[in-house]
ZAMARKE-332754 format. One line per field, with one value per atom (N, C-alpha, C): atom name; residue number from 1; x, y, z. Coordinates in pm, whole numbers, always signed. Example, Ala and Ser with C-alpha at 12.3 -4.5 7.8 and 13.67 -1.06 7.14 Angstrom:
// residues 2
atome	N|CA|C|N|CA|C
num	1|1|1|2|2|2
east	+1319|+1230|+1320|+1285|+1367|+1290
north	-569|-450|-330|-225|-106|+3
up	+780|+780|+780|+708|+714|+787
//
This chain:
// residues 159
atome	N|CA|C|N|CA|C|N|CA|C|N|CA|C|N|CA|C|N|CA|C|N|CA|C|N|CA|C|N|CA|C|N|CA|C|N|CA|C|N|CA|C|N|CA|C|N|CA|C|N|CA|C|N|CA|C|N|CA|C|N|CA|C|N|CA|C|N|CA|C|N|CA|C|N|CA|C|N|CA|C|N|CA|C|N|CA|C|N|CA|C|N|CA|C|N|CA|C|N|CA|C|N|CA|C|N|CA|C|N|CA|C|N|CA|C|N|CA|C|N|CA|C|N|CA|C|N|CA|C|N|CA|C|N|CA|C|N|CA|C|N|CA|C|N|CA|C|N|CA|C|N|CA|C|N|CA|C|N|CA|C|N|CA|C|N|CA|C|N|CA|C|N|CA|C|N|CA|C|N|CA|C|N|CA|C|N|CA|C|N|CA|C|N|CA|C|N|CA|C|N|CA|C|N|CA|C|N|CA|C|N|CA|C|N|CA|C|N|CA|C|N|CA|C|N|CA|C|N|CA|C|N|CA|C|N|CA|C|N|CA|C|N|CA|C|N|CA|C|N|CA|C|N|CA|C|N|CA|C|N|CA|C|N|CA|C|N|CA|C|N|CA|C|N|CA|C|N|CA|C|N|CA|C|N|CA|C|N|CA|C|N|CA|C|N|CA|C|N|CA|C|N|CA|C|N|CA|C|N|CA|C|N|CA|C|N|CA|C|N|CA|C|N|CA|C|N|CA|C|N|CA|C|N|CA|C|N|CA|C|N|CA|C|N|CA|C|N|CA|C|N|CA|C|N|CA|C|N|CA|C|N|CA|C|N|CA|C|N|CA|C|N|CA|C|N|CA|C|N|CA|C|N|CA|C|N|CA|C|N|CA|C|N|CA|C|N|CA|C|N|CA|C|N|CA|C|N|CA|C|N|CA|C|N|CA|C|N|CA|C|N|CA|C|N|CA|C|N|CA|C|N|CA|C|N|CA|C|N|CA|C|N|CA|C|N|CA|C|N|CA|C|N|CA|C|N|CA|C|N|CA|C|N|CA|C|N|CA|C|N|CA|C|N|CA|C|N|CA|C|N|CA|C|N|CA|C|N|CA|C|N|CA|C|N|CA|C|N|CA|C|N|CA|C|N|CA|C|N|CA|C|N|CA|C|N|CA|C|N|CA|C|N|CA|C|N|CA|C|N|CA|C|N|CA|C|N|CA|C|N|CA|C|N|CA|C|N|CA|C|N|CA|C|N|CA|C
num	1|1|1|2|2|2|3|3|3|4|4|4|5|5|5|6|6|6|7|7|7|8|8|8|9|9|9|10|10|10|11|11|11|12|12|12|13|13|13|14|14|14|15|15|15|16|16|16|17|17|17|18|18|18|19|19|19|20|20|20|21|21|21|22|22|22|23|23|23|24|24|24|25|25|25|26|26|26|27|27|27|28|28|28|29|29|29|30|30|30|31|31|31|32|32|32|33|33|33|34|34|34|35|35|35|36|36|36|37|37|37|38|38|38|39|39|39|40|40|40|41|41|41|42|42|42|43|43|43|44|44|44|45|45|45|46|46|46|47|47|47|48|48|48|49|49|49|50|50|50|51|51|51|52|52|52|53|53|53|54|54|54|55|55|55|56|56|56|57|57|57|58|58|58|59|59|59|60|60|60|61|61|61|62|62|62|63|63|63|64|64|64|65|65|65|66|66|66|67|67|67|68|68|68|69|69|69|70|70|70|71|71|71|72|72|72|73|73|73|74|74|74|75|75|75|76|76|76|77|77|77|78|78|78|79|79|79|80|80|80|81|81|81|82|82|82|83|83|83|84|84|84|85|85|85|86|86|86|87|87|87|88|88|88|89|89|89|90|90|90|91|91|91|92|92|92|93|93|93|94|94|94|95|95|95|96|96|96|97|97|97|98|98|98|99|99|99|100|100|100|101|101|101|102|102|102|103|103|103|104|104|104|105|105|105|106|106|106|107|107|107|108|108|108|109|109|109|110|110|110|111|111|111|112|112|112|113|113|113|114|114|114|115|115|115|116|116|116|117|117|117|118|118|118|119|119|119|120|120|120|121|121|121|122|122|122|123|123|123|124|124|124|125|125|125|126|126|126|127|127|127|128|128|128|129|129|129|130|130|130|131|131|131|132|132|132|133|133|133|134|134|134|135|135|135|136|136|136|137|137|137|138|138|138|139|139|139|140|140|140|141|141|141|142|142|142|143|143|143|144|144|144|145|145|145|146|146|146|147|147|147|148|148|148|149|149|149|150|150|150|151|151|151|152|152|152|153|153|153|154|154|154|155|155|155|156|156|156|157|157|157|158|158|158|159|159|159
east	-16210|-16341|-16336|-16234|-16221|-16196|-16117|-16090|-16219|-16305|-16433|-16519|-16520|-16597|-16544|-16413|-16354|-16393|-16385|-16424|-16572|-16655|-16797|-16822|-16754|-16772|-16724|-16614|-16564|-16665|-16717|-16818|-16943|-16989|-17107|-17079|-16958|-16920|-16925|-16880|-16884|-17028|-17113|-17253|-17324|-17307|-17373|-17327|-17198|-17144|-17199|-17204|-17258|-17405|-17480|-17623|-17646|-17574|-17588|-17542|-17434|-17389|-17498|-17567|-17674|-17792|-17824|-17932|-17896|-17775|-17733|-17714|-17670|-17655|-17788|-17895|-18028|-18060|-18030|-18056|-17966|-17839|-17746|-17776|-17825|-17842|-17978|-18086|-18214|-18317|-18314|-18418|-18411|-18293|-18283|-18311|-18273|-18303|-18454|-18523|-18668|-18733|-18684|-18739|-18712|-18597|-18562|-18653|-18714|-18804|-18941|-18971|-19099|-19097|-19212|-19216|-19162|-19101|-19034|-19124|-19248|-19338|-19356|-19371|-19388|-19258|-19147|-19018|-18986|-19011|-18989|-19077|-19204|-19297|-19256|-19214|-19172|-19048|-18949|-18826|-18854|-18941|-18979|-19041|-19123|-19183|-19078|-18985|-18876|-18795|-18765|-18683|-18751|-18883|-18956|-18962|-18989|-19006|-18876|-18763|-18634|-18603|-18667|-18645|-18726|-18667|-18735|-18633|-18678|-18585|-18497|-18552|-18472|-18354|-18381|-18271|-18172|-18224|-18135|-18047|-18102|-18022|-17907|-17936|-17830|-17729|-17778|-17693|-17611|-17680|-17610|-17554|-17619|-17565|-17428|-17413|-17283|-17180|-17224|-17133|-17086|-17177|-17139|-17041|-17063|-16969|-16832|-16830|-16702|-16631|-16706|-16647|-16594|-16669|-16625|-16497|-16487|-16366|-16245|-16267|-16157|-16112|-16209|-16176|-16107|-16156|-16094|-15951|-15926|-15789|-15700|-15749|-15672|-15640|-15738|-15721|-15650|-15620|-15548|-15633|-15760|-15846|-15797|-15777|-15748|-15645|-15670|-15578|-15638|-15694|-15754|-15644|-15654|-15556|-15591|-15521|-15548|-15525|-15443|-15415|-15539|-15634|-15757|-15879|-15886|-16003|-16013|-15903|-15907|-15949|-15890|-15938|-16084|-16125|-16265|-16358|-16327|-16413|-16411|-16295|-16285|-16352|-16339|-16403|-16555|-16609|-16753|-16796|-16725|-16764|-16755|-16647|-16628|-16711|-16702|-16765|-16913|-16962|-17105|-17176|-17137|-17201|-17164|-17035|-16989|-17049|-17045|-17100|-17251|-17318|-17463|-17496|-17430|-17462|-17417|-17303|-17249|-17306|-17349|-17389|-17535|-17572|-17706|-17816|-17795|-17899|-17928|-17827|-17861|-17941|-17909|-17988|-18131|-18146|-18280|-18359|-18293|-18361|-18404|-18319|-18354|-18475|-18478|-18590|-18718|-18705|-18821|-18885|-18807|-18857|-18944|-18950|-19023|-19147|-19258|-19375|-19341|-19378|-19339|-19384|-19497|-19553|-19510|-19384|-19336|-19219|-19198|-19081|-18949|-18946|-18824|-18793|-18895|-18874|-18826|-18883|-18841|-18696|-18657|-18518|-18423|-18459|-18375|-18366|-18476|-18482|-18375|-18355|-18254|-18114|-18083|-17952|-17945|-18054|-18063|-18031|-18091|-18070|-17921|-17849|-17706|-17624|-17642|-17560|-17588|-17715|-17750|-17701|-17718|-17674|-17521|-17448|-17301|-17261|-17316|-17279|-17331|-17440|-17488|-17394|-17335|-17234|-17117|-17075|-16968|-17013|-17138|-17192|-17208|-17219|-17228|-17091|-16992|-16858|-16793|-16810|-16743|-16782|-16910|-16941|-16912|-16916|-16878|-16731|-16646|-16504|-16484|-16560|-16552|-16587|-16693|-16734|-16623|-16561|-16451|-16335|-16296|-16183|-16214|-16336|-16375|-16369|-16416|-16413|-16270|-16186|-16044|-15980|-16020|-15964|-16003|-16115|-16161|-16089|-16027|-15964|-15827
north	-31054|-31115|-31266|-31332|-31476|-31504|-31420|-31440|-31426|-31334|-31317|-31442|-31494|-31616|-31732|-31744|-31852|-31838|-31718|-31695|-31728|-31685|-31715|-31866|-31937|-32083|-32153|-32107|-32168|-32142|-32020|-31987|-32074|-32085|-32167|-32314|-32360|-32497|-32520|-32421|-32433|-32438|-32350|-32347|-32477|-32517|-32639|-32762|-32774|-32888|-32892|-32775|-32768|-32804|-32758|-32789|-32939|-32999|-33144|-33223|-33179|-33246|-33240|-33128|-33114|-33208|-33221|-33314|-33456|-33497|-33633|-33649|-33543|-33548|-33578|-33518|-33544|-33693|-33755|-33899|-33978|-33942|-34015|-33997|-33880|-33854|-33892|-33889|-33925|-33988|-33960|-34015|-34168|-34222|-34369|-34435|-34372|-34427|-34430|-34326|-34323|-34432|-34449|-34553|-34693|-34711|-34842|-34880|-34782|-34809|-34858|-34840|-34883|-35033|-35096|-35234|-35233|-35343|-35350|-35303|-35350|-35312|-35160|-35095|-34950|-34878|-34928|-34868|-34876|-34991|-35009|-34914|-34908|-34820|-34673|-34634|-34495|-34462|-34554|-34528|-34528|-34615|-34614|-34479|-34425|-34294|-34183|-34189|-34090|-34096|-34216|-34232|-34180|-34179|-34120|-33967|-33923|-33780|-33701|-33764|-33693|-33655|-33720|-33686|-33562|-33446|-33318|-33211|-33103|-33000|-32938|-32918|-32857|-32942|-33070|-33159|-33175|-33195|-33213|-33091|-32972|-32850|-32848|-32877|-32879|-32990|-33111|-33228|-33226|-33216|-33218|-33082|-32975|-32841|-32823|-32873|-32867|-32952|-33064|-33148|-33072|-33000|-32920|-32811|-32749|-32647|-32710|-32827|-32897|-32927|-32973|-32999|-32870|-32762|-32633|-32586|-32607|-32568|-32651|-32778|-32864|-32819|-32795|-32747|-32612|-32525|-32394|-32402|-32491|-32507|-32560|-32658|-32715|-32607|-32520|-32415|-32291|-32290|-32177|-32054|-32071|-31957|-31889|-31762|-31681|-31744|-31731|-31778|-31893|-31991|-32103|-32183|-32194|-32269|-32417|-32487|-32629|-32715|-32668|-32748|-32769|-32679|-32692|-32718|-32650|-32659|-32796|-32846|-32977|-33090|-33100|-33206|-33187|-33061|-33034|-33082|-33047|-33084|-33236|-33295|-33440|-33518|-33470|-33535|-33532|-33418|-33410|-33506|-33503|-33588|-33737|-33778|-33920|-33963|-33885|-33924|-33899|-33814|-33780|-33838|-33793|-33842|-33989|-34019|-34156|-34258|-34228|-34321|-34336|-34226|-34232|-34327|-34308|-34388|-34534|-34555|-34691|-34771|-34702|-34775|-34751|-34626|-34596|-34621|-34580|-34599|-34747|-34835|-34978|-35034|-34990|-35035|-34983|-34857|-34800|-34876|-34909|-34981|-35121|-35187|-35320|-35310|-35208|-35189|-35155|-35072|-35031|-35149|-35251|-35365|-35460|-35439|-35534|-35470|-35541|-35492|-35490|-35385|-35373|-35487|-35548|-35650|-35791|-35809|-35943|-35980|-36110|-36154|-36110|-36106|-36062|-35917|-35832|-35691|-35676|-35753|-35747|-35791|-35893|-35941|-35837|-35783|-35679|-35556|-35521|-35402|-35407|-35523|-35535|-35505|-35557|-35530|-35386|-35339|-35203|-35100|-35116|-35020|-35004|-35113|-35109|-35057|-35117|-35082|-34940|-34905|-34773|-34665|-34690|-34592|-34575|-34685|-34673|-34582|-34609|-34528|-34385|-34368|-34232|-34155|-34223|-34157|-34108|-34192|-34150|-34028|-34032|-33920|-33795|-33809|-33694|-33630|-33712|-33661|-33600|-33661|-33612|-33468|-33433|-33294|-33198|-33247|-33161|-33121|-33219|-33189|-33099|-33122|-33035|-32892|-32873|-32738|-32670|-32747|-32691|-32650|-32738|-32707|-32589|-32583|-32468|-32339|-32346|-32227|-32184|-32280|-32247|-32186|-32233|-32179|-32032|-31993|-31854|-31760|-31816|-31732|-31681
up	-12951|-12965|-12936|-12987|-12966|-12818|-12752|-12610|-12528|-12565|-12496|-12516|-12637|-12665|-12582|-12571|-12492|-12345|-12292|-12152|-12133|-12226|-12217|-12220|-12309|-12318|-12191|-12135|-12010|-11898|-11892|-11792|-11811|-11934|-11963|-11931|-11957|-11922|-11773|-11696|-11550|-11500|-11553|-11511|-11552|-11677|-11726|-11650|-11627|-11552|-11411|-11347|-11212|-11206|-11305|-11310|-11327|-11418|-11442|-11320|-11257|-11134|-11028|-11018|-10921|-10949|-11075|-11113|-11070|-11104|-11070|-10920|-10852|-10706|-10639|-10690|-10633|-10639|-10751|-10763|-10670|-10662|-10577|-10429|-10391|-10248|-10192|-10274|-10215|-10309|-10438|-10525|-10530|-10554|-10564|-10430|-10320|-10188|-10165|-10210|-10196|-10281|-10403|-10491|-10435|-10371|-10315|-10199|-10135|-10023|-10069|-10197|-10251|-10282|-10286|-10337|-10481|-10521|-10652|-10765|-10768|-10876|-10885|-10771|-10770|-10804|-10753|-10784|-10933|-10991|-11135|-11214|-11180|-11251|-11237|-11118|-11096|-11178|-11178|-11254|-11404|-11448|-11590|-11627|-11539|-11564|-11564|-11472|-11466|-11595|-11642|-11762|-11888|-11887|-12000|-11984|-11863|-11835|-11854|-11828|-11839|-11984|-12077|-12218|-12249|-12219|-12239|-12276|-12336|-12384|-12274|-12155|-12048|-12007|-11984|-11945|-12060|-12180|-12295|-12319|-12300|-12316|-12217|-12092|-11991|-12018|-12042|-12056|-12185|-12299|-12426|-12465|-12419|-12445|-12382|-12260|-12194|-12269|-12322|-12403|-12527|-12592|-12709|-12671|-12557|-12508|-12486|-12426|-12403|-12535|-12634|-12766|-12829|-12815|-12869|-12800|-12670|-12598|-12639|-12660|-12707|-12846|-12934|-13069|-13062|-12975|-12959|-12912|-12819|-12770|-12882|-12956|-13068|-13171|-13198|-13299|-13245|-13116|-13058|-13033|-13002|-12968|-12843|-12851|-12733|-12642|-12516|-12414|-12334|-12401|-12329|-12261|-12128|-12050|-12058|-12144|-12166|-12044|-11949|-11831|-11743|-11752|-11674|-11762|-11875|-11961|-12028|-12078|-12144|-12051|-11932|-11842|-11802|-11783|-11747|-11857|-11980|-12094|-12115|-12110|-12132|-12019|-11897|-11783|-11797|-11840|-11862|-11972|-12083|-12196|-12163|-12098|-12066|-11946|-11838|-11713|-11705|-11791|-11788|-11911|-12028|-12151|-12175|-12167|-12193|-12098|-11968|-11869|-11887|-11915|-11936|-12050|-12163|-12282|-12268|-12203|-12193|-12076|-11971|-11850|-11809|-11791|-11740|-11843|-11967|-12069|-12092|-12106|-12122|-12004|-11883|-11768|-11777|-11818|-11835|-11942|-12051|-12158|-12114|-12037|-11985|-11892|-11809|-11719|-11795|-11897|-11976|-12051|-12078|-12156|-12075|-11944|-11859|-11798|-11797|-11722|-11573|-11500|-11359|-11269|-11297|-11208|-11245|-11282|-11317|-11227|-11208|-11130|-11194|-11327|-11398|-11364|-11361|-11328|-11184|-11093|-10953|-10937|-11009|-11003|-11062|-11177|-11238|-11148|-11083|-10999|-10889|-10829|-10724|-10778|-10894|-10956|-11006|-11063|-11117|-11009|-10892|-10783|-10750|-10750|-10717|-10835|-10951|-11068|-11117|-11132|-11182|-11086|-10956|-10856|-10861|-10875|-10883|-10998|-11116|-11232|-11220|-11149|-11127|-11035|-10937|-10852|-10938|-11032|-11124|-11203|-11253|-11330|-11243|-11116|-11026|-11006|-10981|-10952|-11076|-11192|-11313|-11348|-11360|-11393|-11278|-11153|-11042|-11052|-11080|-11099|-11222|-11326|-11444|-11408|-11332|-11291|-11210|-11121|-11041|-11130|-11223|-11312|-11404|-11458|-11542|-11459|-11336|-11250|-11220|-11192|-11167|-11292|-11409|-11534|-11553|-11498|-11509|-11413|-11312|-11208|-11249
//
């Protein structure tokens, strides 16, 4: 029974990591480029709206649910559940937690909060927007690669 639960959690970790990587990939590949083409006031307003809209049960389930799965897999490995291959599962779980959750909270959220604090039609917002586009996108690329690698490692662990 425990081995089935471990396999299910690894599978769910692979799916969740892949889903989150896809969400972030969309931002890295075209959403931020589209926003950068807008005048600063419109880009700021659009990103502020996105940052409010993303706070929803569907995104939170994928984003934080996958984090909980990763924590459960780490705990399971520590407790010796079934045949969890720590050589692949542990790096996958830690990579998701550090590269996705950690980077989001330490880098992307503070940038979002700074942007949210400014009215879009101000010189301060326009100045921040130029830095935001570069810095936020860089950290989003990191957030894209981390869960993608996690999904690959979880999938390899299932094979």
